[in-house]
C-alpha positions as CSV (number, residue, x, y, z in Angstrom):
1,M,0.0,0.1,0.0
2,K,1.0,3.6,-0.5
3,A,1.2,6.1,2.4
4,S,2.2,9.8,2.4
5,L,4.7,11.1,5.0
6,Y,5.0,14.6,6.2
7,E,8.6,15.0,6.4
8,G,8.9,18.8,7.8
9,N,10.2,21.6,5.8
10,K,7.1,21.7,3.6
11,T,8.1,18.3,2.2
12,F,5.7,15.1,1.7
13,S,7.1,11.7,0.5
14,V,5.1,8.8,-0.7
15,V,6.2,5.4,0.6
16,E,5.4,1.7,0.2
17,K,4.5,-0.1,3.4
18,E,2.8,-3.1,4.5
19,K,-1.0,-3.2,5.3
20,E,-1.5,-3.9,9.1
21,A,-4.1,-6.2,10.5
22,P,-6.5,-4.2,12.7
23,K,-6.0,-4.7,16.5
24,A,-8.9,-5.6,18.8
25,G,-11.6,-2.9,18.7
26,D,-10.1,-1.3,15.4
27,V,-10.9,-1.6,11.8
28,R,-9.0,-1.2,8.6
29,V,-10.4,1.4,6.1
30,K,-9.7,1.6,2.5
31,V,-9.5,5.4,2.2
32,A,-11.3,6.8,-0.8
33,Y,-10.7,10.6,-0.3
34,C,-9.2,13.0,2.3
35,G,-9.7,16.5,2.4
36,V,-7.0,19.2,3.2
37,C,-8.1,21.3,6.1
38,G,-6.2,24.6,7.5
39,T,-4.8,22.6,10.2
40,D,-3.2,20.5,7.7
41,V,-1.8,23.6,5.8
42,H,-0.3,24.8,9.1
43,I,1.7,21.4,9.5
44,Y,2.8,21.7,6.1
45,H,4.1,25.2,6.9
46,G,5.8,23.8,9.9
47,M,3.7,25.6,12.5
48,M,3.0,22.3,14.3
49,D,6.1,20.5,14.3
50,Q,6.4,20.5,18.0
51,R,3.0,18.5,18.0
52,V,3.2,16.2,15.1
53,S,5.6,13.2,15.1
54,I,7.9,13.7,12.1
55,P,7.5,11.8,9.8
56,E,4.0,11.4,9.9
57,T,0.8,10.5,7.9
58,I,-1.6,13.3,8.4
59,G,-5.2,14.0,7.3
60,H,-8.7,13.6,9.0
61,E,-11.3,14.8,6.6
62,M,-12.0,11.4,4.9
63,S,-14.4,8.9,3.5
64,G,-13.9,5.3,2.9
65,I,-15.0,1.7,2.9
66,I,-14.1,-0.9,5.5
67,D,-11.5,-3.4,4.6
68,A,-11.1,-5.6,7.6
69,V,-12.5,-5.5,11.1
70,G,-10.6,-6.4,14.4
71,E,-11.6,-8.6,17.2
72,G,-14.7,-7.4,19.2
73,V,-16.0,-5.1,16.4
74,T,-19.7,-6.0,15.9
75,E,-21.4,-2.8,14.8
76,F,-19.4,-2.5,11.4
77,K,-18.7,-4.9,8.8
78,V,-16.3,-5.3,5.6
79,G,-17.9,-3.2,2.7
80,D,-19.5,-0.6,4.9
81,K,-19.1,2.8,3.8
82,I,-17.9,5.1,6.5
83,T,-16.3,8.3,7.7
84,V,-14.4,8.9,10.7
85,R,-15.0,11.4,13.6
86,P,-11.2,11.9,14.5
87,L,-11.6,12.6,18.1
88,D,-9.9,10.3,20.6
89,N,-11.2,10.9,24.2
90,R,-9.9,7.7,25.8
91,L,-8.2,10.0,28.3
92,E,-11.3,11.8,29.1
93,E,-11.8,12.6,33.0
94,A,-14.9,13.2,35.1
95,S,-13.8,16.8,35.3
96,D,-14.6,17.1,31.6
97,K,-18.4,16.9,32.6
98,G,-19.2,14.6,29.9
99,Y,-18.2,16.8,26.9
100,S,-15.7,14.4,25.4
101,H,-15.4,16.5,22.1
102,I,-13.4,19.2,24.2
103,A,-12.0,17.1,26.9
104,K,-8.7,18.5,28.3
105,K,-6.7,15.3,27.1
106,L,-8.4,15.0,23.8
107,K,-6.2,13.6,21.0
108,F,-6.9,14.5,17.5
109,I,-6.4,11.6,15.1
110,G,-4.5,12.6,12.0
111,I,-2.6,15.2,14.0
112,D,-1.5,13.6,17.3
113,S,-1.5,10.1,15.7
114,P,-1.3,8.8,12.1
115,G,-4.0,10.1,9.7
116,A,-5.9,9.3,6.5
117,M,-3.7,10.3,3.7
118,Q,-2.8,6.9,2.7
119,Q,-4.5,4.0,1.0
120,Y,-5.4,2.0,4.2
121,W,-5.9,3.4,7.7
122,N,-6.3,1.6,10.9
123,V,-8.6,3.4,13.3
124,P,-10.7,2.6,16.4
125,A,-14.1,1.4,15.5
126,F,-15.7,4.0,18.1
127,T,-14.6,6.8,15.7
128,L,-16.8,5.6,12.8
129,H,-20.2,6.8,11.4
130,K,-21.6,4.7,9.0
131,L,-22.9,6.0,5.6
132,Q,-25.8,5.2,3.5
133,E,-25.0,3.0,0.3
134,T,-26.1,5.9,-1.8
135,T,-23.6,8.4,-0.2
136,D,-21.1,9.8,-2.8
137,L,-17.7,9.2,-1.4
138,K,-16.2,12.3,-2.8
139,L,-18.7,14.4,-1.2
140,A,-18.5,12.4,1.9
141,A,-15.0,13.8,2.3
142,L,-16.7,17.1,3.3
143,I,-18.6,15.6,6.3
144,E,-16.0,16.5,8.8
145,P,-15.8,20.2,8.0
146,L,-19.7,20.3,7.5
147,S,-19.9,18.9,10.9
148,V,-17.9,21.9,12.2
149,A,-20.6,24.2,10.6
150,C,-23.5,22.0,12.0
151,H,-22.1,22.5,15.2
152,D,-21.7,26.1,15.0
153,V,-25.2,26.6,14.0
154,R,-26.5,24.4,16.8
155,M,-24.6,26.2,19.2
156,G,-25.9,29.4,17.9
157,Q,-29.5,28.2,18.4
158,L,-30.4,29.6,15.0
159,K,-34.3,29.1,14.1
160,A,-36.2,29.4,10.9
161,G,-37.1,32.8,10.0
162,E,-34.2,34.4,12.0
163,T,-31.5,36.5,10.2
164,A,-27.8,35.1,10.3
165,V,-25.0,37.0,9.2
166,V,-21.9,34.9,8.2
167,S,-18.7,37.0,8.4
168,G,-16.2,35.3,6.1
169,G,-17.1,33.4,2.8
170,G,-14.2,30.8,2.9
171,P,-14.9,27.0,3.0
172,I,-16.2,26.9,6.6
173,G,-18.2,30.2,6.0
174,L,-20.0,28.6,3.0
175,L,-20.8,25.5,4.8
176,V,-22.0,27.5,7.9
177,A,-24.3,29.5,5.4
178,M,-25.5,26.1,3.8
179,V,-26.6,24.7,7.2
180,A,-28.0,28.0,8.4
181,K,-30.4,27.9,5.0
182,S,-31.2,24.4,5.8
183,K,-32.7,25.7,9.2
184,G,-35.0,28.2,7.1
185,A,-32.9,31.3,8.3
186,N,-32.2,34.3,6.1
187,V,-28.5,34.2,5.3
188,I,-26.4,37.2,4.6
189,I,-22.6,36.6,3.8
190,S,-20.2,39.4,4.5
191,E,-16.9,38.8,2.4
192,V,-14.4,41.1,0.7
193,N,-12.8,38.7,-1.8
194,E,-14.4,39.3,-5.2
195,L,-13.9,35.9,-6.3
196,R,-15.4,34.3,-3.3
197,I,-18.4,36.8,-3.3
198,K,-18.9,35.8,-7.0
199,M,-18.9,32.0,-6.1
200,A,-21.4,32.6,-3.0
201,E,-23.7,34.6,-5.2
202,E,-23.7,31.8,-7.8
203,M,-24.6,29.5,-4.9
204,G,-27.7,31.5,-4.5
205,F,-26.6,33.5,-1.3
206,E,-27.1,37.2,-0.7
207,V,-23.6,38.6,-0.3
208,V,-22.4,42.1,1.0
209,N,-18.9,43.4,0.5
210,P,-18.3,45.5,3.8
211,A,-15.5,47.4,2.0
212,K,-18.0,48.8,-0.3
213,T,-21.4,48.8,1.5
214,D,-22.0,49.4,5.0
215,L,-22.9,46.1,6.3
216,V,-24.7,47.6,9.5
217,E,-26.9,49.8,7.3
218,Y,-27.7,47.0,4.9
219,V,-28.6,44.5,7.6
220,D,-30.8,47.2,9.4
221,K,-32.7,47.9,6.2
222,K,-33.2,44.2,5.6
223,T,-34.7,43.4,9.0
224,N,-36.5,46.8,9.6
225,G,-34.1,47.8,12.5
226,A,-34.0,44.5,14.1
227,L,-30.4,43.5,12.8
228,A,-29.2,40.1,13.0
229,D,-30.3,37.4,15.3
230,V,-27.2,35.4,15.1
231,V,-23.6,36.5,13.7
232,F,-20.9,33.9,12.9
233,E,-17.6,35.0,13.0
234,V,-15.6,33.1,10.6
235,A,-13.0,35.5,9.0
236,G,-10.7,35.6,12.1
237,V,-9.7,39.2,11.4
238,Q,-10.2,42.4,13.7
239,A,-12.5,44.3,11.5
240,S,-14.8,41.2,11.3
241,L,-14.8,40.8,15.1
242,D,-15.3,44.4,15.6
243,I,-18.4,44.5,13.4
244,T,-20.1,41.5,15.1
245,T,-21.3,43.7,18.0
246,E,-22.7,46.2,15.7
247,V,-24.6,44.1,13.2
248,V,-26.2,41.9,15.8
249,G,-29.4,43.0,17.4
250,I,-31.0,42.9,20.8
251,R,-30.4,39.7,22.7
252,G,-28.5,38.5,19.6
253,R,-26.0,35.7,19.6
254,I,-22.5,35.9,18.5
255,V,-20.8,32.5,17.6
256,L,-17.1,32.5,17.5
257,V,-16.0,30.1,14.9
258,A,-12.5,31.5,14.0
259,I,-9.5,30.6,16.0
260,Y,-7.7,33.5,17.4
261,G,-4.3,32.7,18.8
262,E,-4.0,36.0,21.0
263,A,-6.2,38.2,22.8
264,K,-8.2,40.7,20.7
265,P,-10.3,43.9,21.8
266,V,-14.0,43.4,21.7
267,N,-16.7,46.1,22.5
268,L,-18.1,44.7,25.9
269,F,-20.4,47.8,26.3
270,K,-22.4,46.4,23.4
271,F,-22.8,43.1,25.3
272,F,-24.2,45.1,28.3
273,W,-26.3,47.5,26.0
274,K,-28.0,45.0,24.0
275,E,-27.7,41.8,26.4
276,L,-25.7,40.0,23.8
277,R,-24.4,36.4,24.0
278,L,-20.8,35.3,22.8
279,I,-20.8,31.6,22.3
280,G,-17.5,29.6,21.7
281,A,-17.8,26.5,19.3
282,R,-15.2,23.8,18.8
283,V,-15.1,20.8,16.6
284,Y,-18.4,18.8,16.8
285,E,-20.4,16.0,18.5
286,K,-22.1,12.9,17.5
287,E,-25.2,14.6,16.5
288,D,-23.5,17.1,14.4
289,Y,-21.8,14.2,12.4
290,E,-25.2,12.7,11.9
291,E,-26.6,15.8,10.6
292,S,-23.8,16.5,8.3
293,I,-24.0,12.8,6.9
294,R,-27.9,13.3,6.3
295,L,-27.1,16.9,4.5
296,I,-24.4,15.3,2.4
297,T,-26.3,12.1,1.4
298,E,-29.5,14.2,0.5
299,N,-27.3,16.5,-1.4
300,N,-29.6,19.5,-1.7
301,Y,-27.1,22.2,-1.4
302,P,-24.2,22.9,-3.7
303,F,-21.3,21.0,-1.9
304,E,-19.6,20.0,-5.0
305,T,-18.9,23.7,-5.8
306,I,-16.5,24.1,-2.9
307,I,-14.3,21.4,-4.1
308,T,-11.5,23.4,-6.0
309,D,-9.3,20.4,-7.0
310,T,-8.6,16.8,-6.5
311,K,-5.2,15.0,-6.9
312,P,-4.0,11.4,-6.5
313,L,-1.9,10.6,-3.3
314,E,1.1,10.3,-5.3
315,Q,0.8,14.0,-6.3
316,I,0.2,15.1,-2.6
317,Q,3.3,17.3,-2.7
318,E,2.0,19.3,-5.7
319,L,-1.5,19.5,-4.1
320,F,0.0,21.2,-1.1
321,E,2.3,23.5,-3.3
322,S,-0.9,24.4,-5.3
323,I,-2.8,25.5,-2.1
324,D,0.1,28.0,-1.3
325,T,-0.3,29.6,-4.9
326,N,-4.0,29.5,-5.1
327,P,-5.3,31.7,-2.2
328,N,-8.7,31.9,-3.5
329,G,-9.1,28.0,-3.4
330,M,-11.6,26.5,-1.3
331,K,-11.5,22.7,-0.7
332,F,-8.6,20.4,-2.0
333,L,-9.0,16.8,-1.9
334,V,-6.6,13.7,-2.1
335,D,-7.6,10.8,-4.0
336,C,-6.2,7.8,-1.8
337,Q,-6.7,5.1,-4.5
């Protein structure tokens, strides 16, 4: 079998190795596709060398078919289409209060242990979610990031008829917008990149460029002064963070989707004045995965549109290099077979 290895210094190799029999409680998956997420790009750039065991196979946004099952695995069988929820909570403690997806000693499979950018991958059976026979395995590689979006929307308690502003029209922003739309919300995307604006509009979304149009005034008019019920901050820049407290209405919710590596100023007076709520959202839980699988299987939204490019496993180096030279790209996939 072939497996990719991150070697450090922005370098991947592809090596031949023997398939391993699954241990008790594990399964061996024939990986179909594996998406490249922002974390994988950070790894490629050497930003996580202190965490990743080099050389290492990375990747966690995947789809595949079970190739072999280990002793004790009864819920899955050879031939099942599956995806992996790549969270290893086996070090969970009582003090984590049952929130295993954010347990203090949580291990992320594909970062803290070998990942899916290989032809065959052995993983614990408890991480698996079964897919329908009709589920497109290429689209199924989007289930993991779509589950992030499902979790974000669920944490925001978004309801039908409410107005949602999604600040940032990248891959996660568009997925959040799709999930919000599936809830019956009125969705407005805020984005400054013209190519992403065009893509979002072609997908049927209402888009505002805040560099050209006053976003607060626009939403104010659209809602007869009520402003947004929920704002999803996905862009991860100060200007986007600043606008959240302005464009959200009374008792509105701000869901922090972007990851901020350092402290940022925020207008706390607005939280007092409008009785706002700031909600953190990290990864996903089982129910988010199940909703994501349903959405992908039904395929009523333009998921395929956000897939920019797919390359075979042997070209993984070229794929990561192309991501660096294509800042307008959305989602890139590795075809692992």
